[in-house]
Structures are given as structure tokens and as C-alpha cells.
DSSP file (Angstrom, degrees, kcal/mol; ACC not computed):
  #  RESIDUE AA STRUCTURE BP1 BP2  ACC     N-H-->O    O-->H-N    N-H-->O    O-->H-N    TCO  KAPPA ALPHA  PHI   PSI    X-CA   Y-CA   Z-CA
    1    1 A M              0   0    0      0, 0.0     2,-0.2     0, 0.0     0, 0.0   0.000 360.0 360.0 360.0 136.5  115.9   56.8   65.7
    2    2 A M        -     0   0    0      1,-0.1     2,-0.1     2,-0.0     0, 0.0  -0.538 360.0-127.4 -85.1 144.3  113.0   59.3   65.5
    3    3 A T     >  -     0   0    0     -2,-0.2     4,-2.2     1,-0.1     5,-0.2  -0.363  29.8-103.8 -80.8 169.4  110.0   58.6   63.3
    4    4 A M  H  > S+     0   0    0      1,-0.2     4,-2.1     2,-0.2     5,-0.1   0.864 121.9  51.1 -63.0 -38.8  108.8   61.1   60.8
    5    5 A A  H  > S+     0   0    0      2,-0.2     4,-2.4     1,-0.2    -1,-0.2   0.893 110.1  49.6 -68.9 -40.1  105.9   62.2   63.0
    6    6 A E  H  > S+     0   0    0      2,-0.2     4,-2.7     1,-0.2    -2,-0.2   0.916 110.7  50.3 -64.6 -42.0  108.2   62.7   66.1
    7    7 A E  H  X S+     0   0    0     -4,-2.2     4,-2.6     2,-0.2    -2,-0.2   0.913 111.9  47.4 -61.6 -44.2  110.6   64.8   63.9
    8    8 A Q  H  X S+     0   0    0     -4,-2.1     4,-2.9     2,-0.2    -1,-0.2   0.900 112.3  49.5 -63.1 -41.4  107.7   67.0   62.7
    9    9 A S  H  X S+     0   0    0     -4,-2.4     4,-2.5     2,-0.2    -2,-0.2   0.907 112.7  47.3 -63.7 -43.8  106.3   67.4   66.2
   10   10 A D  H  X S+     0   0    0     -4,-2.7     4,-2.0     2,-0.2    -2,-0.2   0.897 113.8  47.6 -62.3 -42.8  109.8   68.4   67.4
   11   11 A L  H  X S+     0   0    0     -4,-2.6     4,-2.4     2,-0.2    -2,-0.2   0.912 111.6  50.6 -66.7 -42.5  110.2   70.8   64.6
   12   12 A Q  H  X S+     0   0    0     -4,-2.9     4,-2.8     1,-0.2    -2,-0.2   0.913 111.0  48.1 -61.6 -44.3  106.8   72.3   65.2
   13   13 A S  H  X S+     0   0    0     -4,-2.5     4,-2.2     1,-0.2    -1,-0.2   0.882 111.8  50.5 -66.2 -35.3  107.4   72.8   68.9
   14   14 A H  H  X S+     0   0    0     -4,-2.0     4,-1.7     2,-0.2    -2,-0.2   0.910 112.5  46.0 -66.4 -42.3  110.8   74.4   68.1
   15   15 A L  H  X S+     0   0    0     -4,-2.4     4,-2.4     2,-0.2     5,-0.2   0.909 112.4  51.0 -66.6 -42.0  109.2   76.8   65.5
   16   16 A S  H  X S+     0   0    0     -4,-2.8     4,-3.2     1,-0.2     5,-0.4   0.910 109.0  50.2 -62.1 -42.0  106.4   77.7   68.0
   17   17 A A  H  X S+     0   0    0     -4,-2.2     4,-1.4     1,-0.2    -1,-0.2   0.879 111.9  49.6 -63.6 -36.0  108.8   78.5   70.7
   18   18 A G  H  < S+     0   0    0     -4,-1.7    -2,-0.2     2,-0.2    -1,-0.2   0.896 118.5  37.8 -68.7 -40.1  110.7   80.7   68.3
   19   19 A L  H  < S+     0   0    0     -4,-2.4    -2,-0.2     1,-0.1    -3,-0.2   0.914 132.9  21.0 -78.4 -43.9  107.6   82.6   67.2
   20   20 A Y  H  < S-     0   0    0     -4,-3.2    -3,-0.2     1,-0.3    -2,-0.2   0.488 105.8-115.0-109.1  -4.4  105.6   82.8   70.4
   21   21 A G     <  -     0   0    0     -4,-1.4    -1,-0.3    -5,-0.4    -2,-0.1  -0.162  56.2 -36.5  91.2 168.1  108.3   82.4   73.1
   22   22 A T  S    S-     0   0    0      1,-0.1    -5,-0.0    -4,-0.1    -4,-0.0  -0.451  72.7-107.3 -64.6 130.6  108.7   79.6   75.6
   23   23 A P        -     0   0    0      0, 0.0     2,-0.4     0, 0.0    -1,-0.1  -0.312  35.4-145.0 -60.8 143.9  105.3   78.4   76.9
   24   24 A Q        -     0   0    0     -3,-0.1     2,-0.3     0, 0.0    -3,-0.0  -0.915  10.6-120.4-116.4 137.6  104.6   79.5   80.4
   25   25 A T  S    S-     0   0    0     -2,-0.4     5,-0.2     1,-0.2     0, 0.0  -0.578  88.0  -9.4 -76.8 137.9  102.7   77.6   83.1
   26   26 A N     >  -     0   0    0     -2,-0.3     4,-2.5     1,-0.1    -1,-0.2   0.894  69.5-178.0  43.3  62.9   99.6   79.3   84.5
   27   27 A P  H  > S+     0   0    0      0, 0.0     4,-2.1     0, 0.0     5,-0.1   0.858  79.2  52.0 -61.7 -35.0  100.0   82.7   82.9
   28   28 A D  H  > S+     0   0    0      2,-0.2     4,-1.7     1,-0.2     5,-0.1   0.918 111.1  47.6 -66.3 -41.3   96.9   84.2   84.6
   29   29 A E  H  > S+     0   0    0      1,-0.2     4,-2.4     2,-0.2    -1,-0.2   0.912 110.9  51.4 -64.5 -41.3   98.0   83.0   88.0
   30   30 A R  H  <>S+     0   0    0     -4,-2.5     5,-3.4     1,-0.2     6,-0.4   0.892 107.8  52.3 -62.4 -39.6  101.5   84.5   87.3
   31   31 A R  H ><5S+     0   0    0     -4,-2.1     3,-0.6    -5,-0.2    -1,-0.2   0.863 112.7  45.9 -65.3 -32.6  100.0   87.8   86.4
   32   32 A H  H 3<5S+     0   0    0     -4,-1.7    81,-0.5     1,-0.2    -2,-0.2   0.888 113.2  47.8 -75.2 -39.0   98.0   87.9   89.6
   33   33 A Y  T ><5S-     0   0    0     -4,-2.4     3,-2.4     3,-0.4    -1,-0.2  -0.212 119.9 -97.5-102.1  42.2  100.8   86.8   91.9
   34   34 A L  T < 5S-     0   0    0     -3,-0.6    -3,-0.2    71,-0.4    -4,-0.1   0.842  88.3 -44.2  50.2  43.3  103.5   89.3   90.7
   35   35 A G  T 3 <S+     0   0    0     -5,-3.4    -1,-0.3     1,-0.3    -4,-0.2   0.317 123.7  95.5  88.4  -8.5  105.1   86.6   88.4
   36   36 A S  S <  S-     0   0    0     -3,-2.4    -3,-0.4    -6,-0.4     2,-0.3  -0.314  74.0-106.2-100.3-172.7  105.0   83.8   91.0
   37   37 A L    >   -     0   0    0     -2,-0.1     3,-1.6    -3,-0.1     4,-0.3  -0.881  19.4-121.4-119.0 152.4  102.5   81.1   91.6
   38   38 A R  G >  S+     0   0    0     -2,-0.3     3,-1.6     1,-0.3    87,-0.2   0.846 110.3  63.5 -58.2 -37.1   99.9   80.7   94.4
   39   39 A E  G 3  S+     0   0    0      1,-0.3    84,-3.1    85,-0.1    85,-2.6   0.669 102.1  50.9 -66.1 -14.4  101.5   77.4   95.5
   40   40 A R  G <  S+     0   0    0     -3,-1.6    79,-2.4    82,-0.3    -1,-0.3   0.468  86.9 110.6 -97.7  -4.6  104.7   79.2   96.4
   41   41 A C  E <   +A  118   0A   0     -3,-1.6    84,-0.6    -4,-0.3    77,-0.2  -0.530  32.6 170.5 -81.3 135.0  103.1   81.9   98.5
   42   42 A A  E    S+     0   0A   0     75,-3.5     2,-0.3     1,-0.4    76,-0.2   0.658  78.5  13.7-105.2 -30.1  103.5   82.0  102.3
   43   43 A L  E     -A  117   0A   0     74,-1.1    74,-2.1    87,-0.0     2,-0.4  -0.987  63.5-169.3-150.0 136.0  101.9   85.5  102.7
   44   44 A V  E     +A  116   0A   0     84,-2.9     2,-0.4    -2,-0.3    86,-0.4  -0.996   5.5 179.5-129.6 127.2   99.8   87.6  100.4
   45   45 A L  E     -A  115   0A   0     70,-2.7    69,-2.9    -2,-0.4    70,-2.2  -0.993  19.7-138.5-124.9 137.4   98.8   91.3  101.1
   46   46 A T  E  >  -A  113   0A   0     -2,-0.4     4,-2.0    67,-0.3    67,-0.2  -0.332  30.2-104.3 -83.1 171.0   96.7   93.3   98.7
   47   47 A N  H  > S+     0   0    0     65,-2.3     4,-1.5    62,-0.4    64,-0.2   0.887 124.8  53.9 -61.9 -38.0   97.4   97.0   97.8
   48   48 A A  H  > S+     0   0    0     62,-2.2     4,-0.6    64,-0.3    -1,-0.2   0.904 106.6  52.3 -64.0 -39.8   94.4   97.9  100.1
   49   49 A D  H >4 S+     0   0    0     61,-0.3     3,-1.1     1,-0.2     6,-0.3   0.918 106.8  52.6 -60.8 -42.9   96.1   96.0  102.9
   50   50 A L  H 3< S+     0   0    0     -4,-2.0    -1,-0.2     1,-0.3    -2,-0.2   0.822 108.4  50.3 -63.4 -31.4   99.3   97.8  102.4
   51   51 A Q  H 3< S+     0   0    0     -4,-1.5     2,-0.4    -5,-0.1    -1,-0.3   0.548  88.7  98.7 -85.2  -7.0   97.6  101.2  102.7
   52   52 A N  S XX S-     0   0    0     -3,-1.1     3,-1.4    -4,-0.6     4,-0.6  -0.686  72.1-141.8 -81.1 128.8   95.8  100.2  105.9
   53   53 A A  T 34 S+     0   0    0     -2,-0.4     3,-0.3     1,-0.3    -1,-0.1   0.786  97.9  59.0 -64.6 -27.4   97.7  101.6  108.9
   54   54 A A  T 3> S+     0   0    0      1,-0.2     4,-1.2     2,-0.1    -1,-0.3   0.658  92.1  70.1 -76.6 -15.8   97.0   98.5  111.0
   55   55 A T  H <> S+     0   0    0     -3,-1.4     4,-2.9    -6,-0.3     5,-0.2   0.893  89.4  58.3 -73.5 -39.2   98.8   96.2  108.5
   56   56 A L  H  X S+     0   0    0     -4,-0.6     4,-2.7    -3,-0.3     5,-0.2   0.924 107.5  44.8 -61.3 -47.3  102.4   97.4  109.1
   57   57 A P  H  > S+     0   0    0      0, 0.0     4,-2.0     0, 0.0    -1,-0.2   0.894 115.4  49.2 -63.3 -36.0  102.5   96.6  112.9
   58   58 A A  H  X S+     0   0    0     -4,-1.2     4,-1.8     2,-0.2    -2,-0.2   0.900 112.4  47.9 -67.7 -39.8  100.9   93.2  112.2
   59   59 A F  H  X S+     0   0    0     -4,-2.9     4,-2.2     2,-0.2    -1,-0.2   0.900 109.7  52.9 -65.6 -41.1  103.4   92.5  109.4
   60   60 A T  H  < S+     0   0    0     -4,-2.7    -2,-0.2    -5,-0.2    -1,-0.2   0.898 111.5  46.5 -59.5 -40.8  106.3   93.6  111.7
   61   61 A K  H  < S+     0   0    0     -4,-2.0     4,-0.2     1,-0.2    -1,-0.2   0.845 116.6  44.0 -71.2 -34.0  105.0   91.2  114.4
   62   62 A A  H >< S+     0   0    0     -4,-1.8     3,-1.2     1,-0.2     4,-0.5   0.725  92.2  83.0 -85.5 -22.2  104.6   88.3  111.9
   63   63 A L  G >X S+     0   0    0     -4,-2.2     3,-1.8     1,-0.3     4,-0.7   0.845  80.9  61.2 -54.9 -41.4  107.8   88.7  110.0
   64   64 A P  G >4 S+     0   0    0      0, 0.0     3,-0.7     0, 0.0     4,-0.5   0.822  96.4  61.2 -59.5 -29.0  110.1   86.8  112.4
   65   65 A Q  G <4 S+     0   0    0     -3,-1.2    -2,-0.2     1,-0.2    -3,-0.1   0.691 109.1  43.3 -69.9 -16.2  108.1   83.6  111.8
   66   66 A Y  G X4 S+     0   0    0     -3,-1.8     3,-1.2    -4,-0.5     5,-0.3   0.507  91.9  88.6-102.8  -7.4  109.0   83.7  108.1
   67   67 A Q  T << S+     0   0    0     -3,-0.7     4,-0.2    -4,-0.7    -2,-0.1   0.844  84.5  48.2 -66.5 -37.9  112.7   84.6  108.5
   68   68 A H  T 3  S+     0   0    0     -4,-0.5     2,-0.3     2,-0.1    -1,-0.3   0.172  96.4  87.8 -95.2  19.3  114.3   81.2  108.8
   69   69 A R  S <  S-     0   0    0     -3,-1.2     2,-2.2     2,-0.0    -3,-0.0  -0.813  94.6-102.7-109.6 156.9  112.5   79.8  105.8
   70   70 A D  S    S+     0   0    0     -2,-0.3     2,-0.3     2,-0.0    -2,-0.1  -0.517  72.5 140.1 -81.7  77.3  113.9   80.1  102.3
   71   71 A L        -     0   0    0     -2,-2.2     2,-0.4    -5,-0.3    48,-0.2  -0.829  39.1-154.4-121.4 156.6  111.5   83.0  101.3
   72   72 A K  E     -B  118   0A   0     46,-2.6    46,-2.9    -2,-0.3     2,-0.5  -0.987  18.4-127.2-130.8 141.8  111.7   86.1   99.3
   73   73 A L  E     -Bc 117  98A   0     24,-2.9    26,-2.3    -2,-0.4     2,-0.5  -0.779  19.9-166.1 -90.7 125.0  109.7   89.3   99.6
   74   74 A L  E     -Bc 116  99A   0     42,-2.9    42,-2.8    -2,-0.5     2,-0.4  -0.947   8.6-170.2-107.9 130.7  108.1   90.5   96.3
   75   75 A L  E     -Bc 115 100A   0     24,-2.6    26,-3.0    -2,-0.5     2,-0.6  -0.977  30.8-111.1-127.5 135.8  106.7   94.1   96.5
   76   76 A N  E >   - c   0 101A   0     38,-3.1     3,-1.0    -2,-0.4    26,-0.2  -0.503  27.3-163.1 -65.1 110.6  104.5   95.9   93.9
   77   77 A G  T 3  S+     0   0    0     24,-3.1    25,-0.2    -2,-0.6    -1,-0.2   0.536  80.5  69.3 -77.7  -6.8  106.9   98.5   92.5
   78   78 A K  T 3  S+     0   0    0     23,-0.5    -1,-0.2    29,-0.1    24,-0.1   0.552  78.8  97.1 -88.1  -7.0  104.1  100.5   91.0
   79   79 A L  S <  S-     0   0    0     -3,-1.0     5,-0.1     1,-0.1    29,-0.0  -0.435  91.9 -86.8 -74.4 155.5  102.8  101.6   94.4
   80   80 A P    >>  -     0   0    0      0, 0.0     4,-1.7     0, 0.0     3,-1.3  -0.297  34.4-120.4 -60.4 148.0  103.8  105.0   95.8
   81   81 A S  H 3> S+     0   0    0      1,-0.3     4,-2.7     2,-0.2    -2,-0.1   0.771 110.6  64.9 -65.6 -25.7  107.0  105.0   97.7
   82   82 A D  H 34 S+     0   0    0      1,-0.2    -1,-0.3     2,-0.2    -3,-0.0   0.780 107.8  43.5 -66.3 -24.4  105.4  106.2  100.9
   83   83 A V  H <4 S+     0   0    0     -3,-1.3     4,-0.4     2,-0.1    -2,-0.2   0.872 120.7  38.2 -83.9 -41.0  103.5  102.9  100.9
   84   84 A T  H >X S+     0   0    0     -4,-1.7     4,-2.2     1,-0.2     3,-0.5   0.790  97.8  76.3 -84.8 -28.6  106.4  100.6  100.1
   85   85 A T  H 3X S+     0   0    0     -4,-2.7     4,-2.8     1,-0.2     5,-0.2   0.884  91.8  52.3 -54.6 -46.0  109.2  102.3  102.0
   86   86 A P  H 3> S+     0   0    0      0, 0.0     4,-2.0     0, 0.0    -1,-0.2   0.886 112.4  46.9 -59.9 -35.6  108.3  101.0  105.5
   87   87 A Y  H <> S+     0   0    0     -3,-0.5     4,-2.1    -4,-0.4    -2,-0.2   0.863 111.7  49.8 -72.6 -36.1  108.1   97.4  104.2
   88   88 A L  H  X S+     0   0    0     -4,-2.2     4,-2.5     2,-0.2     5,-0.2   0.899 109.9  52.4 -66.6 -40.5  111.4   97.7  102.4
   89   89 A T  H  X S+     0   0    0     -4,-2.8     4,-2.6    -5,-0.2     5,-0.2   0.931 110.1  47.6 -60.8 -45.3  113.0   99.1  105.6
   90   90 A L  H  X S+     0   0    0     -4,-2.0     4,-2.0    -5,-0.2    -1,-0.2   0.911 111.9  49.6 -61.8 -42.7  111.7   96.1  107.5
   91   91 A A  H  <>S+     0   0    0     -4,-2.1     5,-3.3     2,-0.2    -1,-0.2   0.902 112.6  47.9 -63.4 -41.3  113.0   93.7  104.9
   92   92 A T  H ><5S+     0   0    0     -4,-2.5     3,-1.3     3,-0.2    -2,-0.2   0.922 111.4  49.1 -66.5 -44.8  116.4   95.3  104.9
   93   93 A K  H 3<5S+     0   0    0     -4,-2.6    -1,-0.2     1,-0.3    -2,-0.2   0.863 114.1  46.6 -62.5 -35.8  116.6   95.4  108.8
   94   94 A A  T 3<5S-     0   0    0     -4,-2.0    -1,-0.3    -5,-0.2    -2,-0.2   0.392 111.5-121.7 -88.4   2.6  115.7   91.7  108.9
   95   95 A A  T < 5 +     0   0    0     -3,-1.3    -3,-0.2     1,-0.2    -2,-0.1   0.896  57.3 159.8  55.9  42.2  118.2   90.9  106.1
   96   96 A F      < -     0   0    0     -5,-3.3    -1,-0.2    -6,-0.2    -2,-0.1  -0.847  43.1-120.5 -96.8 122.9  115.2   89.5  104.1
   97   97 A P        +     0   0    0      0, 0.0   -24,-2.9     0, 0.0     2,-0.3  -0.392  40.8 177.5 -64.4 139.8  115.8   89.3  100.3
   98   98 A F  E     -c   73   0A   0    -26,-0.2     2,-0.4    -2,-0.1   -24,-0.2  -0.955  22.1-159.7-142.5 161.1  113.3   91.3   98.4
   99   99 A T  E     -c   74   0A   0    -26,-2.3   -24,-2.6    -2,-0.3     2,-0.6  -0.995  17.5-138.1-139.3 133.4  112.5   92.3   94.8
  100  100 A L  E     -c   75   0A   0     -2,-0.4     2,-0.7   -26,-0.2   -24,-0.2  -0.849  21.7-150.5 -87.2 120.6  110.4   95.3   93.6
  101  101 A V  E     +c   76   0A   0    -26,-3.0   -24,-3.1    -2,-0.6   -23,-0.5  -0.847  29.3 160.3 -97.9 116.2  108.2   94.0   90.7
  102  102 A N        +     0   0    0     -2,-0.7    -1,-0.1   -25,-0.2     2,-0.1  -0.020  39.5  99.6-126.3  28.7  107.5   96.8   88.3
  103  103 A D  S >  S-     0   0    0    -69,-0.0     3,-1.3     4,-0.0   -25,-0.1  -0.153  95.7 -68.4-101.2-161.3  106.5   94.9   85.2
  104  104 A D  T 3  S+     0   0    0      1,-0.3   -70,-0.1    -2,-0.1    -3,-0.0   0.681 126.0  66.0 -66.1 -18.0  103.0   94.1   83.7
  105  105 A T  T 3  S+     0   0    0    -71,-0.1     2,-0.5   -72,-0.1   -71,-0.4   0.759  82.7  87.2 -76.4 -22.4  102.2   91.8   86.6
  106  106 A A    <   -     0   0    0     -3,-1.3     2,-0.3   -72,-0.1     8,-0.1  -0.679  62.9-177.9 -81.1 120.5  102.2   94.7   89.0
  107  107 A Q        -     0   0    0     -2,-0.5   -29,-0.1     6,-0.4   -28,-0.1  -0.782  29.7-142.7-118.9 161.5   98.7   96.3   89.1
  108  108 A L        +     0   0    0     -2,-0.3    -1,-0.1   -30,-0.0    -2,-0.0   0.444  59.1 118.5-104.6  -2.0   97.3   99.3   91.0
  109  109 A G  S >  S-     0   0    0      1,-0.1     3,-1.0     2,-0.1   -62,-0.4  -0.215  74.5-114.5 -63.6 157.2   93.8   98.1   91.9
  110  110 A E  T 3  S+     0   0    0      1,-0.3   -62,-2.2   -63,-0.2   -63,-0.3   0.856 116.3  43.2 -61.9 -36.1   92.8   97.7   95.5
  111  111 A Q  T 3  S+     0   0    0    -64,-0.2    -1,-0.3   -65,-0.2     2,-0.1   0.448  90.6 108.9 -92.4   0.1   92.5   94.0   95.3
  112  112 A A  S <  S-     0   0    0     -3,-1.0   -65,-2.3     1,-0.1     2,-0.3  -0.381  85.2 -90.0 -71.0 156.4   95.7   93.5   93.3
  113  113 A V  E     +A   46   0A   0    -81,-0.5    -6,-0.4   -67,-0.2   -67,-0.3  -0.510  46.0 171.7 -73.3 130.8   98.6   91.9   95.1
  114  114 A G  E     +     0   0A   0    -69,-2.9   -38,-3.1     1,-0.3     2,-0.4   0.738  65.7  17.5-106.1 -35.9  100.9   94.4   96.8
  115  115 A L  E     -AB  45  75A   0    -70,-2.2   -70,-2.7   -40,-0.2     2,-0.3  -1.000  62.0-179.4-144.4 138.3  103.2   92.2   98.8
  116  116 A L  E     -AB  44  74A   0    -42,-2.8   -42,-2.9    -2,-0.4     2,-0.5  -0.986  20.7-154.0-134.0 145.3  104.1   88.5   98.7
  117  117 A L  E     -AB  43  73A   0    -74,-2.1   -75,-3.5    -2,-0.3   -74,-1.1  -0.985  34.9-179.8-110.6 116.5  106.4   86.2  100.6
  118  118 A V  E     -AB  41  72A   0    -46,-2.9   -46,-2.6    -2,-0.5   -77,-0.2  -0.880  24.4-141.6-124.8 150.9  107.3   83.4   98.2
  119  119 A A        -     0   0    0    -79,-2.4   -48,-0.2    -2,-0.3     4,-0.1  -0.673  28.0-119.1 -99.9 158.6  109.4   80.3   98.2
  120  120 A P  S    S+     0   0    0      0, 0.0     2,-0.3     0, 0.0    -1,-0.1   0.738  98.6  30.0 -71.8 -19.8  111.4   79.1   95.2
  121  121 A T  S    S-     0   0    0    -81,-0.1    -2,-0.2   -82,-0.1     2,-0.1  -0.806 107.3 -66.4-130.3 174.2  109.4   75.9   95.1
  122  122 A A        +     0   0    0     -2,-0.3   -82,-0.3     1,-0.2   -83,-0.1  -0.352  44.2 164.7 -63.1 133.1  105.9   74.9   95.9
  123  123 A I        -     0   0    0    -84,-3.1   -83,-0.2    -4,-0.1    -1,-0.2   0.490  30.7-150.0-120.7 -15.3  104.9   75.0   99.6
  124  124 A N        -     0   0    0    -85,-2.6     2,-0.4     1,-0.2   -85,-0.1   0.876  21.0-176.0  47.0  50.8  101.1   74.8   99.2
  125  125 A Q        -     0   0    0    -84,-0.6    -1,-0.2   -86,-0.3   -84,-0.1  -0.670  17.3-152.6 -80.1 127.2  100.3   76.8  102.3
  126  126 A A  S    S+     0   0    0     -2,-0.4     2,-0.7     1,-0.2    -1,-0.1   0.943  81.6  46.0 -68.5 -50.7   96.6   76.9  102.9
  127  127 A D        +     0   0    0      1,-0.1    -1,-0.2     2,-0.0    -2,-0.0  -0.842  56.5 164.0-101.3 111.3   96.3   80.2  104.8
  128  128 A V        +     0   0    0     -2,-0.7   -84,-2.9    -3,-0.1     2,-0.2   0.176  40.8 111.8-110.6  15.9   98.3   82.9  103.2
  129  129 A N  S    S-     0   0    0    -86,-0.2   -84,-0.1     1,-0.1    -2,-0.0  -0.552  79.5 -94.4 -87.4 156.3   96.7   85.8  105.0
  130  130 A L        -     0   0    0    -86,-0.4     2,-0.2    -2,-0.2    -1,-0.1  -0.512  46.2-109.4 -66.2 128.1   98.4   88.0  107.6
  131  131 A P        -     0   0    0      0, 0.0    -1,-0.1     0, 0.0   -69,-0.1  -0.431  35.0-144.1 -61.9 125.8   97.7   86.7  111.1
  132  132 A Q        -     0   0    0     -2,-0.2     3,-0.1     1,-0.1    -3,-0.0  -0.728  18.0-110.7 -92.5 139.4   95.4   89.1  112.9
  133  133 A P        -     0   0    0      0, 0.0     3,-0.1     0, 0.0    -1,-0.1  -0.423  44.6 -96.1 -66.2 145.0   95.7   89.8  116.5
  134  134 A P        -     0   0    0      0, 0.0     2,-0.1     0, 0.0     0, 0.0  -0.319  42.8-109.3 -63.8 141.1   92.8   88.4  118.5
  135  135 A A        -     0   0    0      1,-0.1     3,-0.1    -3,-0.1    -3,-0.0  -0.392  37.8 -99.5 -68.5 145.8   90.1   91.0  119.3
  136  136 A A        -     0   0    0      1,-0.1    -1,-0.1    -2,-0.1     3,-0.1  -0.426  46.5-103.7 -65.1 137.9   89.8   92.1  122.9
  137  137 A P        -     0   0    0      0, 0.0     2,-0.1     0, 0.0    -1,-0.1  -0.380  38.6-107.1 -65.8 141.6   87.0   90.3  124.6
  138  138 A K        -     0   0    0      1,-0.1     2,-0.3    -3,-0.1    -3,-0.0  -0.423  33.8-111.7 -68.8 141.0   83.9   92.3  125.1
  139  139 A K        -     0   0    0     -2,-0.1    -1,-0.1     1,-0.1     3,-0.0  -0.572  30.3-121.8 -73.1 130.9   83.2   93.4  128.6
  140  140 A K        -     0   0    0     -2,-0.3    -1,-0.1     1,-0.1     2,-0.1  -0.616  32.9-111.3 -74.9 128.9   80.2   91.7  130.0
  141  141 A P        -     0   0    0      0, 0.0    -1,-0.1     0, 0.0     2,-0.0  -0.349  32.0-137.0 -64.4 136.8   77.6   94.3  131.0
  142  142 A G     >  -     0   0    0     -2,-0.1     4,-2.0     1,-0.1     5,-0.2  -0.212  30.8 -90.0 -82.7-179.3   77.1   94.6  134.8
  143  143 A L  H  > S+     0   0    0      1,-0.2     4,-2.1     2,-0.2     5,-0.2   0.920 127.3  46.5 -58.6 -49.3   73.8   95.0  136.6
  144  144 A F  H  > S+     0   0    0      1,-0.2     4,-2.5     2,-0.2    -1,-0.2   0.864 109.3  55.0 -64.9 -36.3   73.9   98.8  136.5
  145  145 A D  H  4 S+     0   0    0      1,-0.2     4,-0.3     2,-0.2    -1,-0.2   0.901 111.7  44.2 -64.6 -38.8   74.8   98.8  132.8
  146  146 A R  H  < S+     0   0    0     -4,-2.0     3,-0.4     1,-0.2    -2,-0.2   0.855 115.6  47.7 -74.6 -32.7   71.8   96.6  132.0
  147  147 A L  H  < S+     0   0    0     -4,-2.1    -2,-0.2     1,-0.2    -1,-0.2   0.890 119.6  35.6 -74.0 -39.4   69.4   98.6  134.2
  148  148 A F     <        0   0    0     -4,-2.5    -1,-0.2     1,-0.2    -2,-0.2   0.139 360.0 360.0-105.3  20.8   70.4  102.1  133.0
  149  149 A D              0   0    0     -3,-0.4    -1,-0.2    -4,-0.3    -2,-0.1   0.431 360.0 360.0 -96.0 360.0   71.0  101.4  129.4
């Protein structure tokens, strides 16, 4: 049997949910990560990354390592189609589930999130950046290079 204080608390929470909607965990984080949470992210690319020509080949090379995991691709639907189409094509060819996010969480700023690979539950992956190919080693200058430079 519930006490009077428990009944009032239950009634208050029911009224609050009716007036303000169901409370959401980490609303600021959800706005930043296209409605998802940081703890669920396996890969994060910003809008600026998506517009960089070097990102698409790096993403193409990295995509197979994410394929056999239970992940979904979230893509900022407010970006121009010429930016998003190559990524949608890759996701379709790889039979990778995707969603275009076109609500208030999708932003157009350069540092706003443009593409995410997310899991349905927390994976807490530390490094969520796109793996960059190693830079070519610098050629050691020879004797003539040092003399005539």
C-alpha cells in the first residue's frame, strides 16, 4: 500500500510528464550527436570532415571494419545532397542501415556532427575519429641535398 507522500510524488511525476513530455537523458549530448549519445558512437565525422575530399576515400577504406558490428549510420540530412550522396551510396552498397537525420539535432556549422556510426547500446569507444593513413616518411636529405640547399 502506498503512503500519501508516494501517491503525491507519483501523481506529480505523471502530471509533469503530461505537461512537459517524458524526461530525456542528456538532452545537450543528444542534440550534439544527432539524437544519439556519445557512449554509443563508433565513428564521428563533422560537417567539415564530410566536405573534405580526403575523407571519402578514408571512410571507404575504414567502413569494412564496422560492417559486422551492430551499427547504424546516421547522416545529417540538412547537408547538401552532393555532400551526403557518396556516403549514402557507400552505405547502400555495403548493406549498412542508415538514417538521414533532419530534425532540430542536425546543424549546419562546420564543427557540428555530419556522420555517425552508432550502436543501439553503449560501447564506450575511446577513439571515435576516422583512422588516418600514416604519412609517408620524409626522405632523408643526401649529401648533395645538404651541400647545395
